Backbone bond lengths (Angstrom), bond angles and torsions (degrees), N, CA, C in turn:
res aa  C-N    CA-C-N  psi(-1)  N-CA   C-N-CA  omega(-1)  CA-C   N-CA-C  phi
1 M - - - 1.458 - - 1.519 111.70 -
2 P 1.332 120.71 124.15 1.460 119.51 176.03 1.496 111.77 -53.48
3 R 1.379 114.12 146.52 1.435 119.92 -173.92 1.538 113.63 -61.43
4 V 1.322 114.43 -40.73 1.514 117.17 179.84 1.482 111.50 -61.41
5 L 1.413 115.39 -46.46 1.441 120.11 178.32 1.506 112.19 -60.01
6 G 1.341 115.72 -40.28 1.440 120.41 179.88 1.550 110.80 -62.51
7 F 1.361 117.27 -40.69 1.492 120.92 178.10 1.525 111.01 -63.25
8 I 1.397 114.21 -40.41 1.488 119.12 -179.45 1.562 109.41 -63.37
9 L 1.298 116.96 -47.20 1.455 119.40 179.35 1.503 114.57 -60.47
10 I 1.360 115.23 -41.54 1.445 120.72 179.48 1.576 107.98 -64.64
11 F 1.334 117.05 -42.10 1.468 118.63 179.77 1.532 112.60 -62.58
12 L 1.329 115.80 -43.67 1.474 120.24 -179.76 1.495 108.16 -65.73
13 A 1.278 121.48 -41.72 1.496 121.57 178.49 1.507 109.39 -60.61
14 A 1.302 117.35 -45.28 1.448 122.12 -179.19 1.551 111.47 -62.92
15 A 1.347 113.49 -44.14 1.500 118.07 175.48 1.469 112.82 -59.52
16 S 1.315 118.88 -44.91 1.466 124.99 178.52 1.494 109.97 -61.83
17 G 1.282 118.23 -47.88 1.434 121.13 178.28 1.536 114.02 -59.08
18 S 1.318 114.09 -43.26 1.476 117.69 -179.98 1.517 111.42 -66.52
19 A 1.399 117.11 -34.98 1.462 118.97 175.66 1.474 113.96 -63.40
20 L 1.335 116.06 -40.97 1.467 119.84 179.36 1.445 112.89 -68.66
21 A 1.299 116.51 -30.58 1.485 123.01 -176.44 1.536 115.41 -94.22
22 Q 1.391 115.78 10.98 1.405 120.61 -175.10 1.534 112.80 -54.65
23 E 1.287 117.09 130.84 1.479 120.22 -179.16 1.529 109.46 -132.16
24 T 1.317 114.99 154.22 1.451 122.57 176.92 1.501 108.49 -129.32
25 K 1.344 119.58 127.43 1.383 121.68 -175.64 1.548 111.79 -111.60
26 L 1.324 115.37 143.15 1.463 120.83 175.90 1.533 105.44 -143.66
27 G 1.318 115.72 103.55 1.501 121.92 -177.03 1.517 107.75 62.67
28 E 1.332 116.42 -124.00 1.502 120.04 178.43 1.463 114.51 -88.84
29 L 1.402 117.08 1.88 1.471 117.39 179.82 1.509 111.67 -100.60
30 T 1.353 113.09 143.77 1.480 120.94 175.32 1.519 109.51 -126.54
31 V 1.315 116.38 127.62 1.498 118.80 173.27 1.466 109.30 -109.75
32 A 1.324 117.44 131.68 1.453 123.86 -177.90 1.529 109.59 -137.13
33 D 1.296 111.45 165.75 1.506 119.72 172.88 1.534 111.79 53.99
34 A 1.317 117.18 48.36 1.479 120.71 -179.29 1.584 105.70 -88.34
35 W 1.353 115.53 123.21 1.460 119.92 -178.97 1.513 112.07 -151.96
36 A 1.300 114.75 159.28 1.441 121.43 -178.64 1.562 108.12 -135.70
37 R 1.307 112.71 156.33 1.479 116.02 176.43 1.542 108.74 -86.35
38 A 1.323 114.46 145.29 1.507 120.14 171.03 1.501 110.11 -62.99
39 T 1.298 117.35 139.05 1.418 123.40 175.78 1.527 111.42 -81.87
40 I 1.308 117.05 163.95 1.512 122.57 -173.83 1.499 109.25 -117.47
41 G 1.294 117.42 127.20 1.468 120.55 174.55 1.496 113.38 56.06
42 Q 1.309 115.59 -126.27 1.497 120.92 -179.09 1.505 114.13 -95.53
43 Q 1.342 116.30 14.99 1.456 123.12 -178.79 1.525 110.90 -53.03
44 K 1.316 120.14 131.85 1.476 123.49 -172.33 1.538 110.73 -109.08
45 S 1.324 117.60 7.92 1.443 119.40 174.79 1.532 111.15 -129.48
46 G 1.286 114.50 155.30 1.438 121.31 -178.26 1.509 112.08 -146.99
47 V 1.305 118.54 -179.94 1.464 122.08 -177.34 1.465 108.52 -143.96
48 A 1.323 119.40 144.77 1.437 125.34 -179.58 1.539 112.17 -135.53
49 Y 1.274 117.38 152.87 1.417 122.31 -174.79 1.572 108.88 -136.91
50 L 1.360 115.36 160.88 1.454 119.53 -179.53 1.503 108.25 -169.20
51 T 1.355 116.17 168.59 1.435 122.09 177.44 1.495 111.29 -123.31
52 V 1.304 118.47 128.81 1.457 123.89 179.63 1.538 112.01 -112.33
53 T 1.290 117.11 126.61 1.463 120.59 179.52 1.569 109.41 -117.56
54 N 1.253 118.64 127.03 1.410 125.24 176.39 1.535 113.36 -102.41
55 E 1.262 119.39 105.84 1.476 122.57 -178.70 1.518 113.32 -88.91
56 G 1.313 116.02 -3.40 1.435 118.89 -177.24 1.494 114.61 -88.70
57 A 1.273 117.57 -178.89 1.503 123.24 -175.00 1.517 110.30 -99.76
58 V 1.367 118.69 -0.04 1.383 123.15 -179.74 1.579 111.87 -118.85
59 P 1.266 119.75 131.30 1.470 120.14 178.79 1.477 113.91 -64.26
60 D 1.267 122.06 156.25 1.494 127.33 173.43 1.499 110.23 -134.01
61 R 1.319 117.20 175.14 1.454 120.59 179.41 1.540 108.09 -138.36
62 L 1.292 115.43 138.90 1.471 120.34 171.30 1.547 106.70 -86.87
63 L 1.332 115.75 116.03 1.463 121.54 -173.97 1.505 114.15 -94.20
64 A 1.342 118.17 -38.37 1.429 120.55 -169.33 1.499 110.55 -157.43
65 V 1.341 114.80 155.68 1.427 122.67 -179.56 1.596 107.67 -134.20
66 A 1.286 118.15 140.89 1.432 121.83 175.30 1.506 111.12 -141.69
67 T 1.331 118.36 149.86 1.428 123.58 173.17 1.508 109.86 -153.12
68 P 1.378 116.44 142.52 1.469 118.24 174.22 1.496 113.18 -69.34
69 A 1.337 118.07 -8.39 1.420 118.50 -179.71 1.534 113.41 -78.78
70 A 1.326 118.54 -12.56 1.465 122.93 -179.88 1.489 111.42 -140.29
71 K 1.342 117.57 152.98 1.463 119.05 179.76 1.516 111.12 -71.86
72 M 1.321 117.51 -30.86 1.452 119.67 178.61 1.562 108.44 -142.18
73 A 1.312 115.47 148.42 1.459 124.46 177.63 1.537 106.10 -133.46
74 H 1.356 118.37 125.87 1.384 122.64 179.96 1.540 113.18 -129.17
75 L 1.265 113.62 149.58 1.548 120.86 176.52 1.552 106.58 -84.17
76 H 1.292 113.61 124.18 1.490 122.01 -178.74 1.472 113.56 -127.07
77 T 1.280 113.96 162.08 1.507 121.30 166.64 1.462 112.89 -139.67
78 H 1.330 118.50 170.46 1.453 121.37 173.74 1.559 108.34 -111.72
79 L 1.354 111.22 133.90 1.478 116.56 176.79 1.480 110.66 -127.01
80 S 1.265 117.58 151.34 1.503 123.79 176.80 1.546 106.35 -102.90
81 E 1.314 111.96 115.43 1.452 119.61 176.19 1.487 108.88 -124.19
82 D 1.359 114.87 118.54 1.473 122.66 -177.29 1.526 111.83 53.36
83 G 1.331 112.09 40.79 1.480 116.55 176.58 1.525 115.74 78.79
84 V 1.338 116.86 1.88 1.453 121.28 179.08 1.497 109.31 -113.00
85 M 1.397 115.45 130.07 1.458 117.81 178.07 1.514 109.78 -78.26
86 K 1.335 114.61 132.20 1.452 120.20 -178.51 1.537 108.70 -130.82
87 M 1.301 113.44 142.60 1.537 118.68 177.19 1.494 109.31 -96.04
88 R 1.276 116.97 127.97 1.487 123.27 -178.76 1.473 112.22 -130.62
89 P 1.413 116.71 143.34 1.443 120.53 175.41 1.541 111.51 -70.42
90 V 1.257 117.63 151.91 1.490 122.29 172.88 1.524 107.13 -125.74
91 E 1.296 114.14 146.80 1.513 120.62 -178.43 1.498 111.16 -72.31
92 A 1.282 119.23 -34.43 1.453 123.31 -177.67 1.510 109.57 -163.60
93 I 1.321 115.75 161.39 1.473 122.43 177.06 1.503 108.94 -118.55
94 E 1.301 112.78 124.66 1.461 120.45 -175.58 1.529 108.19 -76.39
95 I 1.366 117.22 132.81 1.458 121.55 174.84 1.540 107.19 -116.70
96 P 1.332 117.39 98.21 1.493 119.13 -171.99 1.557 111.81 -66.45
97 A 1.290 114.99 154.19 1.486 119.34 172.46 1.483 110.49 -57.79
98 G 1.310 115.74 132.37 1.443 119.45 176.77 1.488 115.75 67.16
99 G 1.358 116.58 14.35 1.426 122.42 -178.92 1.530 117.77 -117.53
100 T 1.312 116.56 174.26 1.457 122.91 -179.69 1.540 108.78 -130.14
101 V 1.272 116.17 133.53 1.500 122.56 179.08 1.532 105.49 -119.99
102 K 1.311 114.61 129.38 1.467 122.28 177.17 1.479 109.86 -107.86
103 L 1.363 117.98 129.55 1.400 124.92 168.98 1.569 103.20 -98.09
104 E 1.319 115.22 112.97 1.433 120.46 -172.32 1.555 112.12 -148.05
105 P 1.369 115.02 160.99 1.441 115.64 -179.73 1.509 116.38 -50.79
106 G 1.292 116.47 134.22 1.492 122.76 -178.32 1.464 113.66 88.73
107 G 1.383 120.34 0.21 1.462 121.94 179.03 1.493 110.57 -141.20
108 L 1.319 115.10 -134.19 1.498 119.89 178.90 1.508 107.88 -64.96
109 H 1.356 114.44 147.07 1.486 118.05 179.55 1.563 107.96 -164.27
110 V 1.276 117.34 170.36 1.402 124.31 173.44 1.492 110.70 -104.43
111 M 1.295 119.62 117.80 1.440 123.84 -177.25 1.578 107.71 -94.23
112 L 1.360 116.42 124.99 1.407 121.33 179.40 1.476 109.02 -105.80
113 M 1.360 118.98 122.32 1.445 124.62 -178.67 1.534 107.95 -117.66
114 G 1.351 110.14 142.40 1.480 115.45 178.84 1.549 111.04 74.36
115 V 1.326 120.19 44.13 1.365 123.70 -178.88 1.549 111.43 -62.61
116 A 1.370 115.80 120.43 1.473 120.23 -171.87 1.531 113.81 -67.04
117 E 1.302 115.14 -48.50 1.472 121.48 176.84 1.540 107.48 -128.78
118 P 1.334 116.54 157.11 1.464 119.85 179.12 1.540 109.50 -57.94
119 L 1.380 111.46 138.33 1.485 118.04 174.53 1.539 105.10 -84.41
120 K 1.328 115.11 116.97 1.459 122.72 -173.70 1.513 111.16 -105.57
121 E 1.349 113.84 136.61 1.436 120.48 177.83 1.547 112.72 -55.46
122 G 1.315 114.80 131.36 1.449 120.08 178.50 1.510 112.64 98.74
123 E 1.334 119.21 -14.66 1.482 121.26 178.27 1.565 109.15 -92.77
124 T 1.310 115.57 173.09 1.474 123.38 175.46 1.452 107.02 -127.98
125 V 1.397 115.38 150.69 1.417 122.60 173.51 1.475 111.04 -125.82
126 P 1.305 119.50 141.50 1.502 119.17 178.79 1.546 110.87 -77.33
127 M 1.297 113.75 153.34 1.477 121.32 -178.97 1.497 108.37 -148.58
128 T 1.314 113.44 138.32 1.460 121.73 175.17 1.545 113.25 -108.31
129 L 1.339 115.88 124.04 1.480 119.43 178.50 1.459 106.13 -107.58
130 T 1.351 115.73 138.12 1.439 122.64 177.65 1.553 109.40 -115.15
131 F 1.352 118.71 116.27 1.458 124.20 178.86 1.543 108.46 -102.48
132 E 1.288 114.89 151.51 1.459 122.45 -176.30 1.599 109.94 -62.84
133 K 1.270 116.39 -46.85 1.462 122.99 -177.32 1.517 115.07 -100.39
134 A 1.330 113.33 -46.88 1.539 116.42 -175.57 1.499 114.07 -72.47
135 G 1.378 117.92 -23.31 1.406 117.74 -179.59 1.560 111.83 100.63
136 T 1.346 115.79 -150.11 1.429 121.96 -172.93 1.527 109.84 -104.56
137 M 1.361 112.99 137.65 1.414 122.28 178.84 1.531 113.47 -128.36
138 E 1.327 118.35 132.97 1.424 123.42 -177.14 1.569 106.38 -101.31
139 I 1.359 116.08 127.32 1.477 117.13 -179.32 1.559 106.68 -131.53
140 D 1.319 119.30 168.27 1.416 125.96 170.21 1.545 108.70 -112.34
141 V 1.249 112.57 137.65 1.499 123.05 -174.53 1.541 109.47 -109.49
142 A 1.335 117.98 116.61 1.470 121.14 -178.55 1.582 108.89 -80.23
143 V 1.287 117.32 129.22 1.470 120.78 176.50 1.544 109.00 -89.24
144 Q 1.315 112.77 123.81 1.486 119.41 177.39 1.479 111.44 -110.40
145 K 1.363 115.72 177.63 1.513 117.33 -173.97 1.483 109.07 -67.81
146 A 1.314 116.88 165.16 1.449 121.79 -172.71 1.546 111.01 -66.27
147 T 1.276 119.30 -22.34 1.456 120.79 177.82 1.506 117.51 -89.78
148 A 1.302 116.67 2.13 1.469 120.99 -175.29 1.552 108.04 -61.12
149 M 1.327 114.41 146.21 1.470 121.55 175.28 1.455 112.61 -120.99
150 Q 1.320 120.05 -13.61 1.440 121.19 175.25 1.552 108.66 -159.85
151 H 1.337 115.84 161.64 1.466 118.01 -174.55 1.511 112.26 -62.27
152 G 1.330 112.87 130.49 1.456 117.04 175.53 1.458 113.17 82.93
153 M 1.338 117.08 -1.56 1.560 119.08 -175.92 1.508 107.66 -129.44
154 A 1.272 116.10 58.98 1.513 121.66 -178.76 1.488 108.59 -54.22
155 G 1.371 112.90 120.38 1.453 118.90 172.50 1.508 114.55 76.73
156 Q 1.357 116.84 5.82 1.446 120.99 178.98 1.539 109.04 -111.36
157 G 1.410 117.02 89.42 1.409 117.19 -169.56 1.503 112.76 -99.34
158 H 1.320 111.85 147.42 1.486 119.71 171.77 1.532 103.45 -127.85
159 G 1.264 120.67 133.09 1.417 118.38 165.18 1.518 116.74 83.96
160 H 1.320 117.35 -114.02 1.448 119.83 -155.80 1.486 111.20 -89.39
161 G 1.330 115.77 142.12 1.447 119.62 170.89 1.522 106.01 -97.69
162 Q 1.319 113.61 173.66 1.465 117.13 172.40 1.491 108.27 -88.68
163 G 1.214 118.63 15.96 1.481 120.63 -149.56 1.454 115.42 -79.31
164 H 1.286 108.81 152.50 1.474 122.28 161.57 1.493 102.30 -99.96
165 G 1.298 121.13 109.89 1.458 122.64 -176.53 1.494 110.35 124.00
166 H 1.337 114.95 -158.52 1.440 121.20 -172.55 1.483 111.24 -113.04
167 S 1.355 118.64 156.42 1.410 122.62 -176.63 1.518 110.56 -76.28
168 G 1.348 115.88 152.94 1.426 120.48 174.47 1.532 110.50 -83.84
169 H 1.330 119.40 164.11 1.422 121.45 170.10 1.565 110.50 -151.97
170 A 1.273 117.29 164.66 1.487 121.46 -177.61 1.481 108.21 -125.89
171 A 1.350 117.37 143.79 1.455 124.34 170.97 1.457 108.58 -110.26
172 G 1.377 116.86 138.63 1.461 119.64 179.72 1.483 114.74 71.08
173 A 1.375 117.82 16.14 1.450 122.91 -179.52 1.485 107.40 -150.08
174 K 1.314 116.88 156.28 1.445 121.24 172.88 1.520 107.23 -87.22
175 A 1.374 114.09 105.29 1.461 119.47 -171.72 1.467 113.72 -127.50
176 A 1.289 120.25 143.30 1.488 124.63 175.59 1.537 106.05 -117.87
177 G 1.293 115.87 114.98 1.424 120.52 177.40 1.539 109.82 -98.27
178 K 1.343 114.66 -158.97 1.476 122.02 179.33 1.486 111.68 58.08
179 R 1.291 118.61 40.07 1.477 117.92 176.27 1.514 103.82 -122.89
180 D 1.321 117.35 85.00 1.437 123.59 -173.24 1.489 109.86 -81.71
181 H 1.377 113.03 163.44 1.443 121.58 162.66 1.510 110.94 59.40
182 A 1.278 119.45 30.43 1.483 119.27 -172.85 1.498 110.13 -121.19
183 A 1.224 122.13 55.73 1.469 124.00 -175.74 1.479 110.72 -79.23
184 H 1.345 116.89 169.92 1.421 125.57 179.08 1.582 104.20 -111.03
185 G 1.365 113.29 116.89 1.452 118.77 -171.71 1.535 112.12 -71.64
186 H 1.310 115.34 148.86 1.486 124.14 174.17 1.507 110.84 -137.93
187 G 1.345 116.51 16.23 1.466 119.92 -175.56 1.475 113.42 -88.55
188 R 1.332 120.87 6.76 1.454 119.71 -178.87 1.504 110.32 -80.94
189 H 1.305 119.45 -10.57 1.408 123.35 -179.43 1.486 110.54 -112.75
190 G 1.368 117.55 133.32 1.426 118.93 -175.59 1.505 112.80 -68.61
191 H 1.323 118.50 148.05 1.402 125.35 178.22 1.525 111.36 -138.87
192 G 1.377 113.35 53.64 1.459 116.01 177.31 1.481 113.01 63.37
193 A 1.320 118.22 -128.25 1.444 119.62 -175.24 1.574 108.96 -84.83
194 H 1.291 118.77 -7.84 1.461 121.99 -176.27 1.505 105.58 -64.41
195 K 1.287 112.83 154.64 1.464 121.77 -176.04 1.535 110.27 -115.08
196 H 1.344 116.47 46.19 1.417 118.15 177.43 1.500 113.00 -62.08
197 G 1.305 113.78 138.51 1.479 118.02 176.90 1.538 110.97 96.53
198 E 1.303 119.64 -25.43 1.464 122.25 -179.28 1.515 107.29 -81.65
199 M 1.351 115.66 163.20 1.456 120.12 -178.30 1.525 111.45 -132.03
200 V 1.276 116.00 137.41 1.498 121.57 169.88 1.535 104.36 -92.40
201 D 1.317 114.98 119.77 1.475 122.47 -173.84 1.529 109.21 -105.62
202 L 1.384 112.48 115.51 1.521 117.34 -176.07 1.524 109.20 -108.78
203 P 1.326 118.21 153.65 1.448 119.57 177.04 1.552 110.74 -77.10
204 A 1.348 112.06 154.12 1.453 116.46 176.52 1.541 110.64 -72.75
205 G 1.314 115.73 160.73 1.450 119.03 -177.42 1.478 111.58 142.28
206 P 1.329 118.62 175.86 1.464 122.45 -177.47 1.521 112.92 -59.73
207 D 1.366 118.77 -23.37 1.444 119.87 179.76 1.513 113.42 -88.73
208 A 1.387 119.29 -6.15 1.452 121.34 -179.68 1.523 111.12 -66.45
209 P 1.335 114.64 140.14 1.495 116.73 175.36 1.541 111.13 -70.20
210 T 1.313 113.23 151.59 1.453 120.97 177.25 1.502 109.95 -129.95
211 L 1.359 115.15 160.17 1.454 121.95 -173.62 1.465 110.48 -137.71
212 A 1.309 120.55 132.16 1.426 126.93 171.56 1.488 109.94 -134.68
213 V 1.323 119.84 145.96 1.426 120.94 -178.60 1.547 110.50 -134.44
214 E 1.249 116.57 139.20 1.463 122.98 173.76 1.484 109.83 -130.60
215 I 1.339 116.97 144.40 1.475 120.56 179.40 1.521 106.40 -138.19
216 S 1.341 113.45 139.10 1.483 117.29 -177.88 1.603 105.97 -142.67
217 E 1.313 114.87 149.70 1.463 120.31 179.70 1.549 110.53 -73.15
218 D 1.283 115.82 128.63 1.500 120.42 177.24 1.566 107.12 -75.29
219 S 1.354 111.95 138.45 1.454 115.60 -179.15 1.541 113.51 -68.15
220 V 1.326 118.00 -21.05 1.454 123.06 177.89 1.515 111.16 -89.59
221 G 1.302 118.58 -37.93 1.452 122.39 179.41 1.513 111.15 161.77
222 G 1.268 116.42 147.65 1.492 123.11 178.91 1.514 112.67 80.90
223 W 1.332 113.60 -156.94 1.507 118.79 -175.09 1.505 109.72 -136.23
224 N 1.365 118.65 143.21 1.387 121.44 176.71 1.524 109.41 -104.70
225 L 1.324 114.09 127.47 1.479 122.40 -174.50 1.524 107.87 -107.31
226 R 1.326 117.90 123.68 1.469 119.00 174.51 1.461 110.06 -114.38
227 I 1.347 116.11 133.04 1.478 123.74 178.67 1.452 109.89 -110.85
228 V 1.295 119.01 121.20 1.477 123.77 178.97 1.564 108.84 -114.39
229 T 1.340 112.14 121.62 1.508 116.44 -177.45 1.508 109.37 -127.76
230 T 1.331 114.59 157.99 1.474 119.05 165.67 1.550 106.50 -126.45
231 N 1.299 114.10 153.69 1.473 120.49 178.38 1.504 113.78 58.05
232 F 1.340 113.55 30.80 1.476 119.39 -176.96 1.549 106.44 -146.16
233 T 1.364 117.75 140.49 1.462 120.97 -179.31 1.531 107.04 -124.72
234 F 1.310 115.79 128.39 1.482 118.42 168.84 1.504 111.11 -71.56
235 A 1.272 116.77 132.92 1.480 121.98 -176.64 1.531 112.31 -137.11
236 P 1.422 119.10 69.53 1.392 123.26 -174.95 1.546 112.34 -59.27
237 E 1.355 115.70 -27.50 1.439 118.66 -174.73 1.528 112.00 -75.08
238 K 1.384 114.48 -11.89 1.477 117.84 -177.39 1.525 111.92 -108.31
239 V 1.313 120.05 8.38 1.414 118.91 -176.59 1.507 112.00 -57.91
240 N 1.363 116.76 142.54 1.440 126.87 -177.62 1.549 113.56 76.03
241 R 1.321 116.62 -2.58 1.429 120.48 175.78 1.563 108.85 -86.50
242 P 1.366 116.22 169.76 1.445 120.23 176.16 1.511 111.69 -49.52
243 G 1.316 115.21 135.72 1.486 117.90 -171.40 1.516 113.41 -86.12
244 K 1.330 114.85 147.40 1.456 121.78 172.97 1.568 107.22 -115.86
245 A 1.309 114.69 146.83 1.476 118.92 -167.76 1.517 114.14 -59.38
246 R 1.325 118.44 -32.73 1.469 121.74 -174.00 1.532 112.11 -119.81
247 E 1.317 113.99 33.78 1.471 118.53 -179.47 1.506 109.97 -150.37
248 G 1.321 116.16 141.60 1.465 121.51 -179.28 1.474 114.21 159.62
249 H 1.366 115.77 -126.70 1.434 121.14 -176.27 1.572 108.17 -153.22
250 A 1.286 116.82 -173.08 1.416 120.69 178.58 1.530 111.23 -118.08
251 H 1.318 117.90 157.20 1.474 121.02 172.58 1.482 107.04 -116.46
252 L 1.310 114.14 139.63 1.458 122.63 179.55 1.493 110.90 -111.60
253 Y 1.358 116.15 129.58 1.464 123.39 177.41 1.521 107.68 -121.24
254 V 1.279 118.36 137.12 1.409 126.75 173.74 1.474 110.55 -121.18
255 N 1.360 116.15 114.81 1.483 122.30 -176.89 1.542 113.22 51.56
256 G 1.335 110.50 45.25 1.478 118.35 174.32 1.519 115.69 79.99
257 E 1.345 117.68 0.18 1.465 119.42 177.92 1.515 109.26 -112.53
258 K 1.385 115.37 135.94 1.450 117.83 -179.30 1.561 107.59 -66.59
259 A 1.305 116.28 129.84 1.444 123.63 -177.82 1.582 113.91 -108.52
260 A 1.252 116.07 -31.82 1.521 116.27 -174.24 1.531 109.72 -172.32
261 R 1.332 114.30 161.15 1.444 122.98 161.41 1.534 107.58 -92.67
262 I 1.341 116.52 146.62 1.447 120.35 179.12 1.494 108.59 -121.77
263 Y 1.338 120.12 124.55 1.423 124.32 -172.71 1.510 115.24 -108.75
264 G 1.338 117.80 13.23 1.433 124.74 178.57 1.522 113.81 -161.61
265 P 1.256 115.32 179.77 1.564 118.25 -174.68 1.516 112.51 -74.33
266 W 1.315 121.74 -9.98 1.477 124.66 -176.86 1.527 108.69 -124.93
267 F 1.345 114.13 139.33 1.448 119.79 176.20 1.567 109.50 -148.74
268 H 1.325 115.75 139.70 1.423 119.25 179.68 1.524 110.00 -105.49
269 I 1.339 116.19 122.38 1.453 123.58 174.83 1.535 107.24 -91.56
270 A 1.278 120.71 113.53 1.481 122.44 -173.19 1.475 113.02 -64.47
271 S 1.350 120.48 -34.85 1.445 121.75 177.54 1.528 109.65 -165.34
272 L 1.330 113.18 160.65 1.474 120.90 174.95 1.482 108.30 -132.02
273 P 1.346 121.82 147.26 1.431 123.01 179.02 1.542 111.87 -67.45
274 Q 1.279 115.93 155.63 1.432 122.54 176.70 1.517 111.57 -60.70
275 G 1.299 116.02 138.10 1.451 121.36 178.46 1.521 111.00 113.13
276 T 1.326 116.54 -157.77 1.441 123.33 178.30 1.529 111.38 -87.85
277 N 1.299 117.75 126.83 1.465 122.59 -178.83 1.481 109.47 -120.37
278 E 1.333 116.78 143.26 1.459 124.02 174.46 1.502 106.68 -105.03
279 V 1.325 115.86 119.36 1.470 121.50 177.99 1.520 107.84 -114.38
280 T 1.339 115.97 118.98 1.451 121.29 -171.87 1.565 107.98 -120.59
281 V 1.324 115.46 136.56 1.500 121.46 174.79 1.494 106.33 -123.29
282 T 1.334 115.10 134.04 1.448 123.76 172.83 1.520 109.11 -119.07
283 L 1.338 118.81 154.27 1.378 124.24 171.39 1.543 109.26 -98.20
284 N 1.347 114.62 135.31 1.500 120.81 -175.87 1.459 111.96 -135.91
285 T 1.321 116.76 150.86 1.401 121.51 177.00 1.548 111.10 -75.58
286 N 1.347 120.16 175.64 1.448 123.12 178.88 1.502 112.76 -56.04
287 D 1.294 118.20 -36.05 1.481 123.51 -179.62 1.562 110.87 -94.30
288 H 1.314 117.00 17.74 1.452 125.88 168.01 1.556 116.70 73.91
289 R 1.317 114.80 16.97 1.451 116.55 171.66 1.553 110.33 -76.31
290 H 1.294 116.45 144.45 1.446 124.15 177.03 1.597 106.71 -65.23
291 I 1.302 113.26 148.15 1.424 121.56 175.26 1.514 107.06 -105.61
292 G 1.357 117.09 129.62 1.449 123.22 -179.62 1.439 111.16 -132.96
293 V 1.357 115.92 162.54 1.494 123.99 175.49 1.485 107.86 -123.98
294 E 1.302 118.71 117.68 1.437 125.46 -178.42 1.524 112.80 51.78
295 G 1.295 116.41 46.79 1.457 121.23 175.12 1.490 114.39 84.69
296 I 1.324 119.70 -2.21 1.475 120.26 -177.92 1.528 107.28 -114.38
297 Q 1.353 113.45 123.61 1.516 118.50 -177.71 1.536 112.29 -66.15
298 L 1.305 113.76 137.35 1.472 120.59 178.71 1.542 108.27 -78.29
299 S 1.286 116.44 114.37 1.525 119.96 170.92 1.495 108.60 -157.56
300 K 1.328 113.29 163.08 1.460 122.02 174.03 1.506 109.39 -131.20
301 T 1.336 115.62 138.09 1.463 120.42 175.78 1.534 109.46 -126.05
302 L 1.303 114.99 127.96 1.395 123.23 174.66 1.528 112.80 -112.89
303 E 1.242 116.86 149.54 1.494 121.57 175.28 1.594 107.58 -104.77
304 V 1.288 115.36 126.74 1.444 120.96 -178.59 1.496 111.22 -119.65
305 E 1.290 120.36 116.84 1.478 123.83 -177.21 1.551 107.29 -94.26
306 V 1.359 111.93 118.66 1.493 116.57 177.85 1.523 108.94 -108.94
307 P 1.332 118.72 114.94 1.463 122.01 -178.89 1.511 112.62 -62.90
């Protein structure tokens, strides 16, 4: 490798590493890995995550969050009540002495309501954190792709979804489920009377729709996709008609590109390219609006490894 090119690559790697490891300190507190998911179409809500470490001997509490990118920002968590995941606000987040608290998918998080402009991948938004003892801290939040599950690992999920519902899984493939509400938008282009990019926002609770996805390799060829829902009805005969909140179809995306509409619980994918593929399923109304629960779009993304 030429020496100059080698220096350039080393510099870029160092710059990338420092960006991912960006930290902000305030007294004994350190905030790192602050990130948010890109919003989709005209979606007016978002979510942000971060990690707080307290190196001091006295506990502290995160009391409030604010950002000019949204009208309101609230501290939230996910709770399982009677087997249903529900998102609930919290008054404060305890930061124990000598401890670390992670705001991450599936748990504590910052809910952004009334997003003024779309959150775009690659951009940053300012955020103000208010702690009970340490005071106020200003941080920058990196916006990652809609399928990101952790800071610096866009689309590479482990573990928890944000989900209302159950996680997806794959048989005969290397798959990562539990990546809810991470669809790829296509509402920036007009489609007549269709409402692509808009979202029907439903309250959490026992009547909220849920989505789970399974994918398995077909013994003859291709892949079989199974979509499991509750409180939702597939209605292929009503496609393009006025939408109802819990009725419609699914949209299928492969590697970020819309591949098909799905009108029932089973769908056959004829082939997938070699390598790692992202297969995403969203629930949509008859007029193609996304379906969400408490501001978070219902979707599932699986990773399928094709040798």
